[in-house]
C-alpha positions as CSV (number, residue, x, y, z in Angstrom):
1,M,5.2,-4.6,-32.4
2,P,4.4,-3.3,-28.9
3,A,7.4,-2.8,-26.8
4,L,7.8,-4.8,-23.6
5,L,7.6,-2.5,-20.7
6,L,9.3,-4.2,-17.8
7,G,9.3,-2.9,-14.3
8,L,10.5,-4.8,-11.3
9,V,8.9,-3.9,-8.0
10,A,10.5,-5.7,-5.2
11,T,9.0,-5.4,-1.7
12,A,12.0,-5.8,0.6
13,L,11.0,-7.9,3.5
14,C,13.2,-10.2,5.5
15,G,16.6,-8.6,4.6
16,A,16.0,-8.5,0.8
17,S,17.2,-5.6,-1.2
18,S,14.8,-3.8,-3.3
19,A,14.7,-2.9,-7.0
20,S,13.1,0.2,-8.3
21,A,10.0,0.3,-10.5
22,G,10.7,0.7,-14.1
23,P,8.4,2.2,-16.9
24,G,4.9,0.9,-16.8
25,A,5.0,-0.4,-13.3
26,S,2.8,1.1,-10.7
27,G,4.1,-1.2,-7.9
28,A,1.6,-0.8,-5.1
29,A,-1.5,-1.2,-7.2
30,R,-0.2,-4.4,-8.8
31,T,1.3,-6.0,-5.8
32,E,-1.4,-5.2,-3.2
33,G,-3.3,-8.3,-2.2
34,C,-1.2,-10.7,-4.3
35,G,-0.1,-13.5,-1.9
36,A,-1.8,-11.9,1.1
37,E,-2.2,-15.3,2.6
38,L,1.6,-15.8,2.7
39,D,3.6,-15.0,5.8
40,A,4.1,-11.2,5.6
41,A,7.3,-11.3,7.6
42,H,9.0,-13.3,4.8
43,R,7.0,-12.5,1.7
44,L,8.8,-11.2,-1.4
45,V,7.0,-9.7,-4.4
46,A,8.1,-9.1,-8.0
47,T,6.0,-7.6,-10.8
48,A,6.5,-7.5,-14.6
49,A,4.5,-5.0,-16.6
50,W,3.6,-5.4,-20.2
51,Q,1.9,-2.9,-22.4
52,E,-1.4,-4.8,-22.1
53,G,-1.2,-5.9,-18.4
54,A,1.0,-7.0,-15.5
55,A,1.8,-10.1,-13.6
56,T,2.9,-10.3,-10.0
57,V,4.6,-13.2,-8.2
58,A,4.5,-13.3,-4.4
59,F,6.5,-16.0,-2.6
60,V,8.0,-17.1,0.7
61,P,10.8,-19.6,1.7
62,D,9.6,-22.7,3.5
63,P,11.0,-23.1,6.1
64,A,11.7,-19.4,6.8
65,P,13.9,-17.5,7.3
66,W,16.5,-18.0,4.6
67,A,19.5,-20.0,5.8
68,V,22.8,-21.2,4.5
69,G,23.1,-25.0,3.7
70,R,19.5,-25.9,4.4
71,H,17.1,-27.3,1.8
72,F,14.0,-25.3,1.3
73,S,11.0,-24.8,-0.9
74,L,9.4,-21.6,-2.3
75,R,5.6,-21.4,-1.9
76,G,3.9,-18.7,-3.8
77,V,1.2,-17.4,-6.2
78,V,1.2,-15.8,-9.6
79,C,-1.3,-13.0,-9.9
80,G,-2.2,-11.7,-13.4
81,P,-2.1,-13.0,-16.9
82,A,1.1,-15.0,-16.7
83,R,2.3,-18.5,-15.9
84,L,5.3,-19.6,-14.0
85,L,7.8,-21.6,-16.1
86,R,10.9,-22.0,-13.9
87,V,12.5,-21.1,-10.5
88,D,16.2,-20.7,-10.0
89,A,18.8,-18.9,-7.8
90,D,22.3,-17.6,-8.3
91,M,25.0,-15.4,-6.8
92,P,25.8,-12.8,-9.4
93,A,28.9,-11.5,-7.6
94,H,30.4,-15.1,-7.6
95,R,29.1,-15.9,-11.1
96,H,27.6,-19.3,-10.0
97,G,24.2,-20.8,-9.2
98,M,22.9,-23.4,-6.9
99,N,24.3,-27.0,-6.9
100,Y,20.7,-28.2,-7.2
101,R,18.0,-28.0,-9.8
102,P,14.6,-27.2,-8.2
103,T,11.4,-28.9,-9.3
104,L,8.2,-26.9,-9.9
105,Q,4.7,-28.0,-9.0
106,L,1.9,-25.8,-10.3
107,Q,-1.4,-25.8,-8.6
108,E,-4.8,-24.3,-9.1
109,G,-5.3,-20.5,-8.8
110,G,-1.8,-19.6,-9.8
111,R,-0.3,-21.2,-6.7
112,F,3.0,-23.1,-6.9
113,T,5.7,-24.9,-4.9
114,A,9.3,-25.1,-6.0
115,Q,11.2,-27.8,-4.1
116,G,14.8,-28.7,-3.8
117,L,16.5,-25.3,-3.4
118,L,19.6,-24.9,-1.4
119,L,21.7,-21.7,-0.9
120,H,25.1,-23.3,-0.1
121,M,27.1,-20.3,1.0
122,P,26.5,-17.0,2.7
123,G,26.1,-13.8,0.7
124,R,23.7,-12.1,-1.7
125,W,21.6,-14.5,-3.7
126,R,19.2,-13.7,-6.5
127,I,16.0,-15.6,-6.6
128,R,14.8,-15.9,-10.3
129,L,11.3,-16.7,-11.5
130,E,10.7,-17.1,-15.2
131,V,7.2,-16.2,-16.3
132,E,5.4,-16.2,-19.7
133,A,2.7,-13.8,-20.7
134,Q,1.4,-12.8,-24.1
135,G,3.9,-15.2,-25.8
136,R,6.9,-13.5,-24.1
137,R,9.1,-14.8,-21.4
138,Q,10.6,-12.7,-18.7
139,W,12.8,-13.3,-15.6
140,L,11.6,-11.7,-12.4
141,E,14.3,-11.3,-9.8
142,Q,14.6,-10.6,-6.1
143,T,17.8,-10.6,-4.0
144,V,18.1,-12.0,-0.5
145,D,21.1,-11.7,1.8
146,V,21.8,-15.0,3.5
147,K,24.0,-15.3,6.6
């Protein structure tokens, strides 16, 4: 059975911390152009690489920038052979998530909107996007520091 080669490439824009690329991820080649129509000042990108391909998710908060105690949506696009299943956020250092469950609206061309998110306290939050490709599910993660 082919091994899942997972690499997270996180483009750190708007105060987000970045993760390093793992095996099989050639970050720039896979993220370039994905979500280019999104506001570059707030765009975050995460990539998962499988042995037979890769999928990239680019997204922005709406409204931007990230803020404590303000409802927001994520607008984005999935590029590559994957589909988005779920969006969530949590604070690993505090071992809790959001007090809200976002809803996901999938659109044509891999575009999506996740509504009903709220980061209720300041600190480091992890934005999590679950994708499925080739019958396998994987969480893509990106961190943002919210003040």
